[in-house]
C-alpha positions in Angstrom: -37.5 27.3 19.7 -33.9 26.0 19.2 -31.6 28.7 17.8 -29.3 28.0 14.9 -26.3 28.3 17.2 -27.8 25.8 19.7 -28.7 23.4 16.9 -25.2 23.5 15.5 -23.8 22.7 19.0 -26.2 19.8 19.3 -25.2 18.5 15.9 -21.5 18.8 16.8 -22.0 16.9 20.0 -24.0 14.1 18.4 -21.7 13.6 15.4 -18.8 13.4 17.8 -20.6 10.7 19.7 -21.5 8.9 16.4 -17.8 9.0 15.3 -16.6 7.6 18.6 -19.1 4.8 18.7 -18.6 3.8 15.0 -14.8 3.9 15.6 -15.2 1.6 18.6 -17.4 -0.8 16.7 -15.8 -0.7 13.2 -12.3 0.3 14.1 -9.9 2.5 12.1 -11.0 2.1 8.4 -8.6 2.1 5.5 -9.2 3.7 2.1 -8.7 1.3 -0.8 -5.1 2.6 -1.2 -3.7 6.0 -1.7 -3.4 7.0 -5.4 -1.5 9.9 -7.0 -3.8 12.9 -7.3 -4.4 12.5 -11.1 -5.2 8.8 -10.6 -7.6 9.6 -7.8 -9.3 12.3 -9.9 -9.8 10.0 -12.9 -10.9 7.1 -10.6 -13.5 9.3 -9.0 -14.8 10.3 -12.4 -15.2 6.6 -13.2 -16.9 6.0 -9.8 -19.8 8.3 -10.6 -23.1 6.5 -10.9 -21.6 3.0 -10.6 -20.2 0.6 -8.0 -16.7 0.1 -6.8 -16.2 -3.1 -8.8 -17.2 -1.5 -12.1 -15.0 1.6 -11.3 -12.0 -0.6 -10.6 -12.5 -2.7 -13.8 -12.6 0.5 -15.9 -9.7 2.1 -14.1 -7.6 -1.1 -14.5 -8.4 -1.3 -18.2 -7.5 2.4 -18.7 -4.1 2.0 -17.0 -3.4 -1.2 -18.9 -4.3 0.3 -22.3 -2.5 3.7 -22.0 1.2 4.2 -21.0 0.6 7.7 -19.6 -2.0 10.4 -18.8 -0.8 12.3 -21.9 -1.8 9.2 -24.0 -5.2 9.3 -22.3 -5.6 13.0 -23.0 -4.7 12.6 -26.7 -6.5 9.4 -27.5 -9.5 9.4 -29.8 -12.5 9.9 -27.5 -14.3 7.0 -29.0 -11.4 4.7 -28.1 -11.4 5.9 -24.5 -15.2 5.4 -24.3 -14.7 1.7 -25.3 -11.8 1.2 -22.8 -13.8 2.6 -19.8 -17.2 1.2 -20.8 -17.3 -1.1 -17.7 -17.8 2.0 -15.5 -21.1 2.9 -17.3 -22.0 6.3 -18.8 -18.7 6.1 -20.7 -19.9 8.6 -23.3 -20.1 11.2 -20.6 -17.1 10.2 -18.6 -14.5 10.0 -21.4 -14.9 13.6 -22.6 -14.8 14.8 -19.0 -11.6 12.9 -18.2 -9.9 14.2 -21.4 -11.1 17.8 -20.8 -9.7 17.7 -17.2 -6.4 16.4 -18.4 -6.2 19.1 -21.1 -7.1 21.9 -18.7 -4.5 20.7 -16.2 -1.9 20.5 -19.0 -2.7 23.9 -20.3 -2.6 25.6 -16.9 0.3 23.7 -15.3 2.4 22.8 -18.3 2.2 19.1 -17.3 -0.4 16.7 -16.0 0.0 17.1 -12.2 -2.1 18.3 -9.3 0.7 18.4 -6.8 0.6 22.2 -6.9 -2.7 22.1 -4.9 -0.7 21.2 -1.8 0.9 24.6 -1.8 -2.2 26.8 -2.0 -5.0 27.5 0.5 -7.6 24.7 0.8 -10.5 26.7 -0.4 -8.5 27.8 -3.4 -7.6 24.2 -4.1 -11.2 23.1 -3.8 -12.4 25.9 -6.1 -9.7 25.0 -8.7 -10.8 21.4 -8.8 -14.5 22.3 -8.9 -13.8 24.5 -12.0 -13.1 21.3 -13.9 -16.2 20.1 -15.8 -17.8 17.2 -14.0 -16.1 17.9 -10.7 -18.5 18.6 -7.8 -17.9 19.0 -4.1 -17.6 15.2 -3.5 -15.0 14.6 -6.2 -13.0 17.6 -5.1 -13.1 16.5 -1.4 -12.1 12.9 -2.3 -9.0 14.1 -4.2 -8.1 16.6 -1.4 -8.6 14.2 1.5 -7.5 10.8 0.2 -4.7 11.7 -2.2 -3.4 15.1 -1.2 -4.0 14.6 2.6 -5.7 18.0 2.7 -8.7 18.1 5.2 -12.0 17.9 3.4 -15.1 15.9 4.1 -16.7 14.1 1.1 -20.4 13.6 1.2 -21.8 10.8 -1.0 -25.4 9.5 -1.2 -24.9 7.2 1.8 -23.5 10.0 4.0 -26.2 12.5 2.9 -28.9 9.9 3.7 -27.5 8.7 7.0 -26.7 12.2 8.4 -30.2 13.3 7.7 -31.7 10.3 9.4 -29.6 10.3 12.5 -30.2 14.1 12.9 -26.7 15.7 12.6 -27.6 18.2 9.9 -30.6 20.4 8.9 -32.9 18.2 6.8 -33.6 20.9 4.3 -30.1 21.5 3.0 -28.8 20.0 -0.3 -25.7 17.9 -0.8 -23.4 20.8 -1.5 -24.5 22.7 1.7 -24.1 19.4 3.6 -20.4 19.4 2.7 -20.0 22.8 4.1 -22.1 22.1 7.2 -20.4 18.8 8.2 -16.9 20.3 7.7 -17.9 23.0 10.2 -19.2 20.6 12.9 -16.7 17.7 12.5 -13.2 17.8 13.7 -10.7 17.6 10.9 -8.9 14.7 12.5 -12.1 12.7 12.2 -12.8 13.4 8.5 -11.0 10.3 7.2 -12.4 7.6 9.6 -15.9 9.1 9.9 -16.4 9.4 6.1 -15.5 5.7 5.6 -17.4 4.4 8.6 -20.6 6.3 7.7 -20.4 4.8 4.2 -20.1 1.4 5.8 -23.1 2.1 8.0 -25.1 3.2 5.0 -24.2 0.2 2.9 -24.7 -2.5 5.6 -27.4 -1.1 8.0 -29.0 2.2 7.0 -29.8 1.5 3.4 -31.9 3.6 1.1 -34.9 1.3 1.0 -34.3 -0.9 4.0 -32.9 0.0 7.4 -32.0 -2.5 10.1 -32.2 -0.4 13.2 -32.3 -3.5 15.5 -28.7 -4.2 14.6 -27.5 -0.6 14.2 -24.4 0.3 16.3 -25.6 3.9 16.8 -29.4 3.4 17.2 -29.3 5.1 20.6 -27.9 8.2 19.0 -30.3 8.3 16.1 -33.4 10.5 15.7 -34.9 8.7 12.8 -38.7 8.7 13.2 -39.3 5.4 11.3 -37.0 3.1 13.2 -37.5 -0.7 12.9 -36.4 -1.9 16.3 -37.6 -5.4 15.9 -36.3 -7.8 13.4 -39.2 -8.9 11.1 -40.2 -12.6 11.2 -38.5 -14.5 8.4 
């Protein structure tokens, strides 16, 4: 029987090989553009349960409608709901955005997250997760892509793909997957591997369809239901 230690070593070796192969095939990916931390936090709120296009439409409308984050914080909630409606679930997202802005204002005296750069990473992560509606993925996105603090966000694509290819225990939940992958992945690989695994999940290893015959890491994958031959059209 494989010990937990040996399994972790195996996973670490396989995820390194996956990272190297995806990087060779896809190249060095680029995030959509670095945003200030507050902008990234709000954008990530808007991205929940929707696609990038709807998120960007809602975020653009919000920035066009309000001159400052203070104005967003103090706006009538019903008005904010209408502005960000393209993102979907606006009745949930608007109060969460305003609550986060109020908490930040009250605790920091202004609407800024720059102070997170100056505290230990786990303290920064915990601070973000104490905001209502901020889970491990949202916190990690703000840390990695805006504050340049090493964290590995796990979205639905990464959770699915890492389970299929066999680089994490299958029984762990999304939150535990954040912790596990951060332990076995080198910090300098977080950025590229996060984006490249999402691309793999969107283009090849989809939730309901998987195109193993064209997968760049098929030889490294342990998925038991591979489709290695393209179906007849």
